[in-house]
C-alpha positions in Angstrom: -22.4 56.1 26.9 -22.2 55.3 30.7 -23.9 56.8 33.4 -24.7 56.1 37.1 -27.8 55.9 38.9 -26.9 58.9 40.9 -26.4 61.9 38.8 -29.0 60.7 36.4 -31.7 59.6 38.8 -33.2 63.1 39.6 -35.5 64.5 36.6 -33.4 67.1 34.5 -35.5 68.6 32.3 -38.0 71.1 33.6 -41.6 70.3 32.1 -42.7 74.3 32.6 -45.2 75.0 29.9 -44.3 76.6 27.3 -40.4 75.8 27.6 -38.2 74.6 24.8 -35.1 71.9 26.2 -35.1 73.8 29.6 -33.1 71.8 32.3 -30.7 71.9 35.0 -27.3 70.9 34.6 -25.6 70.7 38.0 -25.7 67.5 40.3 -23.1 66.1 38.3 -19.9 64.6 40.1 -16.1 66.3 39.7 -12.6 64.5 39.2 -12.1 65.1 42.8 -15.1 63.9 44.5 -17.2 67.0 44.4 -20.8 67.7 43.2 -22.3 70.4 41.0 -24.7 71.7 43.2 -28.2 71.0 41.8 -30.7 74.0 41.2 -28.6 76.7 40.0 -27.4 76.1 36.5 -29.9 76.1 34.0 -30.1 75.3 30.1 -32.7 76.2 28.1 -33.7 77.8 24.2 -35.9 80.1 23.4 -38.0 81.4 26.1 -40.4 83.8 24.6 -43.4 81.0 25.1 -43.2 80.5 28.9 -46.6 80.6 30.3 -46.6 83.5 33.5 -46.5 80.4 36.2 -43.6 79.2 34.5 -42.1 82.5 35.1 -42.9 82.6 38.2 -41.5 79.3 39.1 -37.7 80.5 37.3 -38.2 83.6 39.6 -38.7 81.6 42.5 -35.6 79.3 42.2 -34.3 82.4 42.5 -33.2 83.0 39.4 -30.4 85.7 39.5 -29.3 85.9 35.8 -30.2 85.2 32.4 -27.4 84.9 29.7 -29.2 85.2 26.1 -26.5 83.7 23.6 -29.2 84.5 20.2 -28.1 87.5 18.1 -30.1 90.7 18.0 -32.1 89.8 15.3 -33.3 86.7 17.4 -33.8 88.7 20.1 -35.9 91.2 18.6 -38.0 88.4 16.6 -38.5 86.2 20.2 -38.0 88.6 23.1 -37.4 87.1 26.7 -40.3 87.3 29.3 -39.4 89.9 32.0 -38.3 88.2 34.7 -38.3 91.1 37.2 -35.5 93.4 38.8 -34.1 91.3 40.8 -32.6 89.9 37.3 -30.0 90.4 35.4 -30.0 89.5 31.9 -26.8 89.4 29.8 -26.8 89.8 26.2 -24.3 91.6 23.3 -24.9 93.0 19.9 -24.5 90.4 17.4 -24.7 89.6 13.6 -25.0 86.4 11.8 -22.5 83.7 12.8 -21.5 81.1 10.2 -24.1 78.5 9.3 -23.4 75.2 7.9 -26.9 75.6 6.1 -25.6 78.3 4.0 -22.5 76.0 3.1 -23.7 74.0 -0.5 -21.2 71.3 0.7 -23.8 70.9 3.6 -27.2 70.7 1.6 -25.5 68.4 -1.2 -24.0 65.9 1.5 -24.3 62.6 -0.1 -24.2 61.2 3.6 -25.0 61.4 6.6 -21.8 61.8 8.1 -20.7 64.2 5.6 -23.5 66.3 6.7 -22.4 65.8 10.4 -18.9 66.9 9.8 -20.2 70.4 8.1 -22.0 70.8 11.6 -18.3 69.8 13.3 -16.8 72.5 11.6 -19.1 75.2 12.5 -18.6 73.8 16.6 -14.9 74.2 15.8 -15.5 77.7 15.1 -17.8 78.7 18.1 -15.7 78.8 20.6 -13.8 81.7 19.0 -16.6 83.5 17.3 -18.5 83.6 20.3 -16.0 84.8 22.2 -17.4 87.8 24.2 -20.9 86.1 24.8 -18.8 83.1 26.2 -16.5 84.8 28.7 -19.6 87.1 29.6 -21.0 83.8 31.0 -18.6 83.0 33.4 -19.0 86.9 34.5 -22.6 86.3 35.1 -21.6 82.9 36.9 -19.5 84.9 40.0 -22.5 87.1 40.2 -25.4 84.9 40.9 -24.5 84.5 44.8 -27.0 82.0 46.2 -29.1 82.4 43.2 -29.7 80.5 39.7 -28.6 81.4 36.7 -30.3 80.2 32.8 -28.5 80.3 29.6 -30.0 79.8 26.3 -30.2 80.4 22.8 -33.2 79.2 20.1 -32.9 75.8 20.5 -30.7 75.2 23.4 -28.0 73.0 21.6 -25.4 74.8 19.6 -24.2 77.8 21.1 -25.8 76.7 24.6 -23.9 73.4 24.3 -20.5 75.0 23.6 -21.1 77.1 26.8 -22.3 74.6 29.0 -19.8 72.3 28.3 -17.1 75.1 29.2 -18.9 75.8 32.5 -19.2 72.2 33.3 -14.8 71.5 31.9 -13.9 74.8 34.4 -16.1 72.7 37.4 -14.0 70.1 36.8 -16.7 68.1 35.7 -15.4 64.7 33.7 -15.0 65.0 29.7 -17.9 62.1 29.6 -20.1 63.6 31.5 -19.8 66.9 29.5 -20.6 65.2 26.8 -23.3 63.2 28.4 -25.1 66.3 29.4 -24.9 67.5 25.7 -26.2 64.6 24.1 -29.5 64.9 26.5 -30.8 67.3 24.0 -32.0 64.6 22.2 -34.4 63.1 25.0 -34.9 66.4 26.3 -36.8 68.1 23.1 -38.3 67.1 20.1 -36.4 70.1 17.7 -38.2 68.6 14.8 -41.7 69.2 16.2 -40.8 72.9 17.2 -39.5 73.5 13.9 -43.5 73.1 12.6 -44.9 75.5 15.5 -46.1 78.9 14.0 -43.6 81.4 14.8 -40.9 78.6 14.8 -37.5 80.0 15.8 -34.6 78.8 12.8 -32.7 77.3 15.8 -29.9 79.6 15.4 -28.9 78.6 12.3 -31.4 81.1 10.2 -34.0 84.2 10.3 -36.6 81.7 10.5 -37.5 78.3 10.8 -38.1 78.3 6.9 -34.2 77.4 5.9 -34.4 74.7 8.2 -37.2 72.7 6.8 -36.5 73.1 3.5 -33.1 71.2 3.6 -32.7 67.7 2.3 -33.6 64.9 4.8 -29.7 64.2 5.4 -28.7 68.0 6.2 -32.2 68.2 8.4 -31.3 64.8 10.7 -27.9 66.8 11.2 -28.8 70.1 12.1 -31.4 69.2 14.2 -29.0 66.1 16.1 -27.0 66.7 19.4 -24.5 64.3 17.9 -21.3 63.7 20.4 -18.9 64.0 17.6 -20.1 68.3 17.5 -18.8 69.1 20.4 -16.1 67.0 20.6 -15.0 68.9 17.7 -15.4 72.4 19.8 -13.0 71.3 22.5 -10.5 69.6 20.3 -10.1 73.2 18.3 -9.7 74.1 22.2 -7.5 72.6 22.5 -5.3 72.8 19.7 -5.4 76.1 20.2 -4.9 76.6 23.8 -4.0 73.5 24.7 -6.4 73.0 27.4 -9.8 74.4 28.1 -8.4 76.2 31.3 -5.9 77.9 29.1 -8.5 78.8 26.7 -10.4 80.7 29.6 -7.7 82.6 30.5 -6.1 83.2 27.0 -8.8 83.6 24.9 -12.1 85.2 27.4 -10.1 86.9 29.7 -11.1 84.7 32.9 -9.0 85.5 36.0 -8.3 83.4 38.7 -10.6 85.5 41.0 -14.0 84.7 38.7 -13.0 81.3 38.2 -12.4 80.4 41.9 -15.5 82.2 42.8 -17.6 80.3 40.1 -16.2 77.0 41.7 -17.0 78.0 45.3 -20.6 79.2 44.3 -21.2 76.2 42.5 -19.3 73.0 43.7 -20.2 71.2 47.2 -17.7 69.0 48.6 -14.9 68.6 50.9 -12.5 69.0 48.0 -11.8 71.4 45.2 -8.8 72.0 43.0 -6.9 75.0 42.8 -6.6 76.5 39.6 -3.0 77.4 38.7 
């Protein structure tokens, strides 16, 4: 997928001790010639292993909001560090989402394409199953003022991938760039190595890493991959039901013009901003 030198030249990954897939997803151009601000929007996997100095680095951004998209049980097993009184945490009581690893056709996939199709099926459900959490991300965006926000889940790939894509789409970043940011997970983090570590996360697809490790090779490859067809499946499901991402934000998530306009004013730099209609 093409990428210009300007938007990819500055390092995106924050190589902090104990971090997992932690990176800046600002700096991208918009369709109108403006640019998303750097140093304001971050995405991540699990953060419970962040070293004290890493926590201080995030606090100094200054960090103002953490949107934790994980389930209640995931947060209990791997609680986030204390980021201090100036940081608002957004989290939601939630049970187990539908996971492809529970589907027989996934574990018995005869080809990588079949395994990826099962993952794409899960992605089509994410925008609607996670509605309160995704709406909360936009509420947080409008409240960070001149500070920064981190959106994260366990691997920083699936739930976070959809949430970040919606934010970038709302900020008028071109679709091909949105997908490019999603695919960066494949080089930003070694999820296979993370699964081998003690007390590893289940990547949001299981309570622990054991069921993931036990998957057949084709299924494991599909789970660990940030394949562009996954995110495309989620965005196409949104457009099939609502006509556009913008109407999904309004009708499904209940995000009004004031919230969207506030987010754009805070996060886009440059002379031209498209008004929401």
